[in-house]
C-alpha positions in Angstrom: -50.5 84.5 -89.7 -51.1 87.1 -86.7 -48.8 86.6 -83.9 -50.6 87.6 -80.7 -48.5 90.1 -78.5 -48.9 87.9 -75.9 -47.2 85.5 -76.9 -44.0 87.4 -75.7 -46.1 88.0 -72.6 -47.0 84.4 -71.7 -50.9 84.7 -72.2 -52.6 81.7 -73.2 -53.6 83.2 -76.4 -50.5 82.3 -78.9 -51.5 81.8 -82.2 -54.2 83.5 -84.1 -54.7 82.0 -87.8 -58.1 82.3 -89.0 -57.8 82.4 -92.9 -60.3 84.9 -93.9 -59.9 87.0 -91.4 -56.0 87.2 -91.7 -56.6 90.4 -93.6 -59.0 92.3 -91.3 -56.7 91.4 -88.9 -53.9 93.1 -90.4 -56.0 96.1 -91.4 -56.6 96.3 -87.3 -53.2 97.1 -87.0 -53.1 99.7 -89.9 -53.9 103.3 -90.0 -57.1 104.1 -91.4 -55.4 105.7 -94.7 -53.5 102.6 -95.1 -56.3 100.3 -94.7 -58.3 102.7 -97.7 -55.5 102.1 -99.8 -55.5 98.4 -99.7 -58.3 96.3 -101.3 -61.8 95.5 -100.1 -62.1 92.6 -97.2 -62.9 89.2 -97.7 -65.5 89.3 -94.6 -67.0 92.8 -93.3 -69.8 94.2 -92.0 -73.3 94.2 -93.5 -73.9 97.8 -92.9 -70.7 98.5 -95.4 -68.6 100.0 -92.3 -66.3 96.9 -93.2 -65.7 96.9 -89.3 -64.7 93.2 -88.4 -67.0 91.0 -86.8 -66.9 91.0 -82.8 -67.3 94.8 -82.8 -69.5 94.5 -79.3 -66.3 92.7 -77.5 -64.3 95.5 -78.6 -63.5 98.9 -80.6 -63.3 98.1 -84.2 -60.4 99.4 -86.6 -61.3 102.0 -89.1 -61.7 100.3 -92.5 -62.5 101.1 -95.9 -65.9 100.6 -97.6 -67.3 96.8 -98.2 -68.2 95.8 -101.2 -72.0 95.0 -102.4 -72.2 91.3 -101.1 -75.3 88.8 -99.7 -74.6 88.7 -95.8 -74.2 85.5 -93.9 -75.5 85.2 -90.5 -73.8 83.3 -87.6 -75.1 80.0 -86.2 -76.6 81.4 -82.9 -76.3 79.6 -79.5 -79.5 78.4 -78.5 -78.5 78.0 -74.8 -76.9 81.1 -73.9 -78.6 83.3 -76.4 -75.4 84.7 -77.7 -75.4 85.7 -81.7 -72.2 87.4 -83.5 -72.7 89.7 -86.0 -73.3 89.2 -89.5 -70.1 89.0 -92.2 -70.1 89.1 -95.8 -68.7 86.4 -97.5 -66.9 86.9 -101.2 -66.0 83.3 -101.5 -69.2 81.5 -100.8 -67.7 77.9 -102.2 -64.9 78.2 -99.4 -67.2 79.3 -97.0 -69.9 76.2 -97.2 -66.7 73.8 -97.3 -65.9 75.1 -94.2 -69.3 75.1 -92.7 -69.4 71.1 -93.8 -66.4 70.6 -92.3 -67.3 72.2 -89.1 -70.4 70.4 -88.9 -68.3 66.9 -88.9 -67.6 67.7 -85.3 -71.2 68.6 -84.3 -74.5 66.8 -83.2 -76.2 66.5 -86.5 -73.2 64.6 -87.9 -72.9 62.1 -85.1 -76.6 61.3 -84.5 -76.3 60.5 -88.2 -73.1 58.6 -89.0 -72.7 56.3 -85.6 -76.2 55.0 -86.3 -75.3 54.7 -90.5 -72.4 52.4 -89.1 -74.7 50.3 -86.9 -77.7 49.8 -88.9 -76.4 49.7 -92.4 -72.6 48.7 -92.7 -71.0 46.8 -89.7 -72.4 47.2 -85.9 -69.0 45.9 -84.5 -67.2 48.7 -86.5 -70.1 51.1 -85.1 -70.1 50.2 -81.7 -66.0 50.5 -81.2 -66.2 54.1 -83.4 -68.3 55.2 -80.8 -66.1 54.0 -77.8 -63.1 55.8 -79.0 -64.7 59.0 -79.9 -66.5 58.8 -76.2 -62.8 58.4 -74.9 -61.3 60.9 -77.1 -64.2 63.8 -76.6 -64.7 63.4 -72.4 -60.5 63.9 -72.2 -60.6 67.2 -74.9 -63.4 68.5 -72.9 -62.1 68.0 -69.3 -58.2 69.1 -70.8 -59.9 72.5 -71.8 -61.4 73.2 -68.7 -58.5 72.2 -66.8 -56.3 74.3 -69.1 -58.9 77.3 -69.3 -56.9 78.9 -72.3 -59.7 81.3 -73.8 -60.9 81.3 -77.4 -59.5 83.7 -80.2 -60.3 87.2 -79.1 -62.5 89.2 -82.1 -61.5 91.2 -83.1 -58.7 91.0 -84.6 -60.3 87.3 -85.3 -63.6 87.3 -87.5 -65.7 84.7 -86.0 -68.1 82.9 -88.2 -69.7 81.1 -85.8 -70.4 81.4 -81.8 -72.1 78.0 -80.9 -69.3 76.7 -78.6 -67.8 80.8 -77.9 -68.4 80.0 -74.2 -66.0 77.3 -74.1 -62.6 76.8 -73.4 -60.2 76.8 -76.7 -57.1 74.6 -75.7 -57.5 72.0 -77.2 -59.7 71.9 -80.2 -62.3 68.6 -80.0 -62.9 69.3 -82.9 -59.6 68.4 -84.3 -59.9 65.6 -81.8 -63.2 64.0 -83.4 -61.9 65.0 -86.9 -58.5 63.1 -86.3 -60.3 60.2 -84.3 -63.1 59.1 -86.4 -60.9 58.9 -89.9 -57.8 57.0 -88.0 -60.0 54.7 -85.9 -62.6 54.1 -89.0 -59.3 52.5 -91.1 -57.8 50.5 -88.0 -61.1 48.9 -87.6 -61.8 48.3 -90.7 -58.3 47.6 -92.5 -58.3 44.0 -92.8 -62.0 43.3 -91.7 -63.2 44.5 -95.2 -61.7 44.2 -98.5 -60.6 47.5 -99.6 -57.4 48.7 -101.3 -55.1 50.7 -98.7 -55.0 53.8 -100.6 -58.7 54.9 -99.8 -57.9 54.9 -95.8 -54.4 56.5 -96.9 -56.7 59.6 -99.0 -59.4 59.4 -96.7 -57.5 60.4 -93.2 -55.8 63.4 -94.4 -58.5 65.0 -96.3 -61.2 64.6 -93.3 -58.9 65.8 -90.8 -57.3 68.9 -92.6 -61.0 69.6 -93.4 -62.4 69.5 -90.0 -59.3 71.3 -88.6 -59.2 74.2 -91.2 -62.6 74.6 -90.7 -62.5 75.8 -87.1 -59.9 78.2 -88.2 -61.6 79.8 -90.5 -64.9 80.1 -88.1 -62.3 82.0 -86.2 -62.8 79.5 -82.9 -59.4 78.3 -82.7 -56.0 78.9 -83.1 -53.1 76.9 -84.8 -51.6 75.9 -81.4 -55.3 74.6 -80.7 -55.3 72.7 -83.8 -51.8 70.9 -83.7 -52.4 70.1 -79.6 -55.7 68.3 -80.5 -54.4 66.7 -83.1 -51.3 65.6 -81.1 -53.1 64.8 -78.0 -55.6 62.4 -80.3 -52.7 60.6 -81.6 -51.4 59.8 -78.1 -55.0 58.8 -77.0 -55.2 56.5 -79.5 -51.9 55.2 -79.5 -52.8 54.6 -75.3 -56.2 53.2 -75.7 -56.8 51.3 -78.9 -55.7 48.2 -77.7 -57.6 48.0 -75.4 -61.0 48.9 -77.4 -62.1 45.2 -78.2 -61.9 44.3 -74.7 -64.1 47.5 -73.7 -66.4 46.3 -76.2 -66.9 42.3 -75.2 -67.1 43.2 -72.1 -70.0 45.8 -72.9 -72.0 42.7 -74.8 -71.0 40.2 -72.5 -70.3 40.9 -68.6 -73.5 40.1 -67.0 -73.0 43.2 -64.3 -72.0 45.5 -67.5 -75.4 47.8 -67.8 -74.8 48.9 -64.1 -70.9 49.2 -64.1 -71.5 51.5 -67.8 -74.1 53.5 -66.0 -72.3 54.1 -62.6 -68.9 54.9 -64.3 -70.4 57.1 -67.1 -72.6 58.9 -64.5 -69.5 59.7 -61.9 -67.3 60.7 -64.9 -70.0 63.4 -65.8 -70.5 64.4 -62.0 -66.3 64.7 -61.8 -66.4 66.5 -65.3 -68.9 69.0 -63.7 -66.5 70.1 -60.9 -63.6 71.3 -63.0 -65.0 74.7 -63.9 -67.8 77.1 -64.0 -70.9 76.5 -66.1 -70.3 76.8 -70.3 -71.7 74.7 -72.7 -69.3 72.0 -72.5 -70.5 70.9 -69.3 -73.9 69.9 -71.5 -72.0 68.4 -74.5 -69.9 66.1 -71.9 -72.6 64.6 -70.2 -74.2 64.0 -73.9 -71.3 62.3 -75.1 -71.3 60.1 -71.3 -75.1 59.6 -72.0 -74.7 58.2 -75.6 -72.3 56.1 -75.4 -73.7 54.7 -72.0 -76.7 54.4 -73.9 -75.5 52.9 -77.4 -73.1 50.1 -74.5 -76.3 48.9 -73.0 -78.0 48.7 -76.0 -75.5 46.3 -77.3 -75.6 44.2 -74.1 -79.5 43.8 -74.5 -79.3 43.2 -78.3 -76.5 40.5 -77.6 -78.3 38.9 -74.9 -81.7 38.5 -76.9 -79.2 37.4 -80.0 -80.7 40.4 -81.7 -77.6 41.6 -83.4 -74.7 39.0 -83.8 -71.3 39.9 -85.0 -70.6 37.2 -88.0 -67.5 34.6 -87.2 -64.3 35.8 -87.7 -63.7 32.8 -90.2 -65.6 34.9 -93.3 -63.3 37.7 -92.7 -62.4 39.8 -94.8 -65.7 41.0 -95.8 -66.5 41.8 -99.7 -68.7 44.9 -100.6 -71.9 43.2 -101.9 -73.6 44.2 -105.0 -75.5 47.4 -105.0 -79.0 46.6 -106.0 -82.1 48.4 -105.8 -83.8 46.3 -103.1 -79.8 46.9 -100.9 -80.4 50.4 -101.6 -84.3 50.5 -100.4 -83.8 48.8 -97.4 -80.9 50.7 -96.1 -82.8 53.9 -96.8 -85.8 53.0 -95.3 -83.7 51.8 -92.3 -82.3 55.3 -91.9 -85.8 56.9 -92.3 -87.2 54.8 -89.5 -84.9 55.0 -87.8 -83.9 58.8 -87.6 -87.7 59.5 -87.1 -88.1 57.4 -83.8 -84.8 58.5 -82.6 -85.8 62.1 -82.9 -89.0 61.1 -81.2 -87.5 59.5 -78.5 -85.0 62.4 -77.8 -87.8 65.0 -78.1 -89.9 63.2 -75.7 -87.2 62.6 -73.4 -86.7 66.3 -73.6 -90.1 67.5 -72.4 -90.0 64.8 -69.4 -86.7 65.5 -68.0 -86.0 69.0 -67.5 -89.2 69.7 -65.7 -89.0 66.7 -63.9 -85.1 67.4 -62.7 -86.4 71.3 -62.1 -89.3 70.1 -59.9 -86.7 67.1 -57.8 -84.2 69.8 -57.3 -86.7 73.4 -56.7 -85.2 75.0 -59.8 -87.3 77.6 -61.6 -88.3 76.5 -64.8 -89.7 79.2 -66.2 -86.6 80.2 -68.1 -85.0 77.2 -69.6 -81.7 78.5 -70.3 -81.5 79.5 -66.8 -82.6 76.3 -65.7 -80.4 74.0 -67.5 -77.1 76.5 -66.5 -77.7 74.1 -63.0 -76.0 70.8 -62.9 -78.8 69.5 -61.4 -80.9 70.1 -64.6 -78.5 69.9 -67.4 -76.7 66.7 -66.1 -79.8 64.6 -65.7 -81.3 66.2 -68.9 -78.4 65.2 -71.2 -77.2 61.7 -69.7 -81.0 60.4 -69.7 -82.1 61.8 -72.9 -78.9 60.7 -75.3 -78.5 57.4 -73.2 -82.1 57.1 -74.4 -81.3 57.9 -77.9 -77.8 55.7 -77.8 -79.9 52.7 -76.4 -82.6 53.0 -79.0 -79.9 53.1 -82.2 -78.7 49.8 -80.9 -81.7 47.9 -79.2 -84.9 49.5 -80.1 -84.5 50.2 -83.5 -82.6 47.4 -84.6 -85.9 45.4 -82.8 -88.1 47.5 -84.8 -86.1 46.6 -87.9 -86.5 42.8 -86.7 -90.0 42.9 -86.3 -90.8 44.1 -89.8 -88.6 42.4 -91.7 -85.3 44.9 -93.0 -83.1 43.9 -90.6 
């Protein structure tokens, strides 16, 4: 564990505990002679200098020569163009395990996980998971912009990811998502589906610890960020989980639900954009709110036309149906057709909304990255695009399934 000197002075960067970077951080406090006498670093630069990642953010310590190993590239921030230094990894199984763990809190996972629940498993559980996810992530993103604690500094921390480096650090929204989703999944399915409770007791700590530790391993969060995110999520679930059933029923049945949903989510998005200066968290917040609004509105329309009706409570609890070739084939077909349609919708809306917003608000569209740093472009782009993605997931795609006979 590396305790920052600012812990005493009251600086917000309190505790940093990057698993693979711990050795490099210790070396940074040693002299060149001590560094040469120690074993090779787990993570070092591909040029053989052994300097820790993030050299451009500060002077690197003089370290011993690095071993000859493959270099792993960092995830590039497509919006800011930020790139980290390459790092040499000696423990590839651990590296890929934590890469998988960190992806459990990224867009690729969400855009596959929630539709899978809605299309193949249980639409009610899928909708309510989305409600909890939107609430937890929105509060987490806004809290980051209020507290404004920076990411762990590099050096001494070795950053294997820079995709979210422009955002603040406290609390970790990856830790919040990684805590909320498995706990909510167990709470929503227990008593509704028939399965041994031990499965849920195993799933929650495994999922949560994998996501949380991956953020420390990647050098993006301190232990304090992770603990705060975990406890914050428990508090949010304790306060708001009893109202999830009420919110879901309102979204489906109230006459004016779509207008209220769209207006409320849009107002929350505008409010979040006023909390601090621009960063990638602005777009992430609008994306989360747009997805939640689209899924809620789509479920309202689907319920109104009788497309997705929840089964009667009298037949609960559900039992797992036998896995047959037909069942498995239909599930795979729904995922393939549904994801292709969703990705097409996302791409079309992206190509429409960004130029249109630039034209309406007279913002130069030559450089998309710079254009998207304006609230007038980023908010409508993310909100409308992912609103249509969410609407497709709960209405348009299920309608296609019904039309071609694979519902």
